[in-house]
C-alpha positions in Angstrom: 34.9 -26.0 81.3 33.2 -26.7 78.1 34.5 -25.1 74.9 31.9 -23.5 72.7 32.1 -24.7 69.1 33.2 -22.0 66.6 30.6 -21.5 63.9 31.6 -23.0 60.5 31.5 -19.6 58.8 33.9 -18.1 61.3 36.2 -21.1 61.1 36.6 -20.8 57.3 40.3 -20.2 56.6 41.6 -17.5 54.2 42.8 -20.3 52.0 39.3 -21.8 51.7 37.8 -18.5 50.9 40.4 -17.8 48.2 39.8 -21.2 46.7 36.0 -20.6 46.7 36.4 -17.2 45.0 38.8 -18.6 42.4 36.3 -21.4 41.6 33.4 -18.9 41.3 35.5 -16.8 38.9 35.9 -19.7 36.6 32.2 -20.5 36.4 30.6 -17.1 36.5 30.1 -15.4 33.2 31.7 -12.0 32.7 29.3 -9.2 33.5 31.0 -6.3 31.7 33.2 -5.6 28.8 33.1 -6.5 25.1 33.0 -10.1 23.8 36.6 -9.7 22.9 37.5 -8.8 26.5 35.5 -11.8 27.7 37.3 -14.1 25.3 40.7 -12.8 26.3 39.9 -13.6 29.9 38.6 -17.0 29.0 41.9 -17.7 27.2 44.0 -16.5 30.1 42.0 -18.7 32.5 42.5 -21.7 30.3 46.2 -21.1 30.3 46.3 -21.0 34.1 44.3 -24.2 34.4 46.2 -26.0 31.6 49.7 -25.0 32.7 49.7 -23.8 36.3 47.1 -26.0 38.0 48.0 -29.3 39.6 46.8 -32.3 37.5 44.4 -33.5 40.3 42.4 -30.3 40.1 42.3 -29.7 36.4 39.2 -31.7 35.4 36.8 -29.9 37.7 38.2 -26.5 36.8 38.0 -27.2 33.1 34.4 -28.3 33.6 33.6 -24.9 35.1 35.5 -23.1 32.4 33.7 -25.1 29.7 30.4 -24.0 31.1 31.5 -20.4 30.9 32.7 -20.9 27.4 29.4 -22.4 26.4 27.5 -19.4 27.9 29.8 -17.0 26.0 29.3 -18.7 22.7 25.5 -19.0 23.2 25.3 -15.3 24.0 27.1 -14.4 20.8 26.0 -16.9 18.1 27.8 -17.1 14.8 31.2 -16.3 16.3 33.6 -18.9 15.0 36.4 -18.0 17.5 34.1 -18.5 20.5 33.1 -22.0 19.2 36.8 -22.8 18.6 37.8 -21.8 22.1 34.9 -23.7 23.6 36.2 -26.7 21.7 39.6 -26.2 23.1 38.4 -26.0 26.6 36.2 -29.1 26.2 39.1 -31.0 24.6 41.3 -30.1 27.5 38.6 -31.2 30.0 38.4 -34.5 28.2 42.2 -34.9 28.5 42.1 -34.1 32.2 39.0 -36.2 32.8 40.0 -39.5 31.2 37.8 -42.6 31.3 34.5 -43.1 29.6 33.3 -39.6 30.2 36.2 -38.3 28.1 34.9 -40.1 25.0 31.7 -38.1 25.2 33.6 -34.9 25.7 35.9 -35.6 22.8 32.9 -35.9 20.5 31.5 -32.7 21.8 34.8 -30.9 21.2 34.9 -32.3 17.6 31.4 -30.9 16.9 32.4 -27.5 18.2 35.5 -27.3 16.0 33.5 -28.4 13.0 30.9 -25.8 13.7 33.7 -23.2 13.9 35.1 -24.3 10.6 31.7 -24.0 8.9 31.6 -20.4 10.0 35.2 -19.7 9.2 36.9 -21.7 6.4 40.3 -20.5 7.5 39.9 -22.3 10.7 40.0 -19.2 12.9 43.6 -18.5 11.8 44.4 -22.2 12.0 43.3 -22.8 15.6 40.3 -24.9 14.8 42.3 -27.0 12.3 45.0 -27.6 15.0 42.4 -28.6 17.6 40.4 -30.9 15.3 43.5 -32.4 13.8 44.8 -33.3 17.2 41.6 -35.0 18.1 41.7 -37.2 15.0 45.1 -38.6 15.9 44.8 -38.7 19.7 41.4 -40.3 20.1 40.6 -44.0 20.1 39.7 -45.9 16.9 36.1 -46.8 16.0 33.8 -47.9 17.6 34.8 -46.0 20.7 36.4 -43.1 18.9 36.9 -41.7 15.4 40.7 -41.9 14.9 41.8 -41.1 11.4 45.4 -40.3 10.7 44.9 -39.2 7.1 42.2 -36.8 8.2 44.5 -35.6 11.0 47.3 -34.9 8.5 45.1 -32.9 6.2 43.8 -30.7 9.0 47.2 -30.1 10.5 48.7 -29.2 7.2 45.9 -26.7 6.6 46.9 -25.1 10.0 50.5 -25.0 8.9 49.6 -23.4 5.6 47.9 -20.5 7.5 50.7 -20.0 10.0 53.9 -21.8 8.8 56.2 -20.3 11.5 53.7 -20.5 14.4 54.3 -22.3 17.6 51.0 -24.3 17.8 50.8 -25.7 14.2 54.5 -26.7 14.2 54.1 -28.3 17.7 51.0 -30.3 16.7 52.4 -31.4 13.4 55.6 -32.5 15.1 53.7 -34.4 17.7 51.7 -36.1 15.0 54.8 -37.1 13.1 56.5 -38.5 16.2 53.3 -40.4 17.1 53.3 -41.8 13.6 56.8 -43.2 13.9 58.4 -40.4 11.7 60.8 -39.1 14.3 63.4 -37.6 11.9 60.7 -35.4 10.3 59.2 -34.5 13.6 62.5 -33.0 14.7 62.3 -30.3 12.0 58.8 -29.2 13.0 59.5 -29.3 16.8 62.6 -27.2 16.2 60.4 -24.7 14.3 58.0 -24.7 17.2 60.8 -23.9 19.6 62.0 -21.0 17.4 58.5 -19.5 16.9 58.0 -15.9 17.8 56.2 -15.2 21.1 52.4 -14.6 20.9 51.1 -11.4 22.3 49.0 -12.0 25.4 49.9 -15.7 25.6 52.9 -15.6 27.8 51.9 -18.5 30.1 50.7 -20.7 27.2 53.9 -20.0 25.3 56.1 -21.1 28.1 54.1 -24.3 28.7 53.9 -25.2 25.0 57.6 -24.6 24.5 58.4 -26.9 27.4 56.1 -29.6 25.9 57.8 -29.1 22.5 61.3 -29.4 24.2 60.3 -32.7 25.8 59.0 -34.1 22.4 62.1 -32.8 20.6 64.3 -34.8 23.0 62.3 -37.9 22.3 62.3 -37.3 18.5 66.1 -36.8 18.4 66.7 -40.0 20.5 64.4 -42.0 18.2 65.5 -40.9 14.8 
């Protein structure tokens, strides 16, 4: 007796449907709520992809999230915080993507951070300075990249001046010092990062960043 084939739609598993809905949520722009609400949701989605998504799936999900960030920034021109967060998403996408495409994405992130700084000289409370500074010491040297450690130091120190006890500025400066062969100095800033007060609404990111800081701190202590 022949068995009739089950239509593909009926054969879709609950898992596949859930994955489809999650992907759509990343790329679809928010339809309601204030720009602040939309930005908060974007930040939370970034945290989930950055710290709770398996590495193999991050690049595609960051790509979708970057498109949503671009739409949000274009819908509300002149908002430095939106450009800064688009820069962060694109930078994270580049890190997850790797290869030649990442070089293009890094330059795109750099331009977004620079645009944000032109609108807000305080660097959106230091976030744009952190992000741009990290690009300057993490990227490749010319002609493929634009690595410049002195420029990175200047930017990261501006972020620290705005938030001297913050998790992010101390983490990035500590990473920069360790990467520059200054492990003993890196220990101090990474310890400050570990001791930083929790940030409201950034529970997932705080846990993930502290774990990264802990890993770097162990390396710095062993190398000093």
